[in-house]
Steps between C-alpha positions, in 0.01 A plus 500: 500500500840647570671172415303482175618853418860415583489192279351703215778755549761227470328360191453831317821656638293818529323595822253738334396237248463246782283739701289578196452129430410432863219757489272261311514254789395744775128420496579128518737543793267732692178305447324454832720742694377831638704753307388858448439644157790744522750224574353278227530785252857573608595132471367503144749776419820380669826572322740302717514234769574752774166670431335159525662436838395841632140464386470147637629634831198731516254209490389379842593145596211261442452126476504329165142478365480120512149488352624677188819298489307195391323677213648523152683827442530479125245444232260230602249506217448199282699453183354693210421320178691609194295664226656514154362707213246329274660250256844558656591130492327407172825481301800396714731521196405856408830645622721193454676657199622809689874502563667662800649769275149595383393564858775754563548651154290808574277449199 
């Protein structure tokens, strides 16, 4: 997690922005580990990588949850079918006459 934060910091050239971006990955990283609610909440509010290091230091050492490691961590639902509005594709040439300038003219 720390390495991920450091890489984000290098990419964004802004440690606060990197920490803020890393927040969205906390649940994924912590899945299967015994982490108290207070630490989870604090990790969701980190402002820099040093805070991340300090909070991770408060978590007791524990083995990697191998059983969870084999499960998908992202979305695993089936692909959704696309639903277009009624008669959407009836006339494929309906907008063929529109020029690029018309799309950005503001009216």
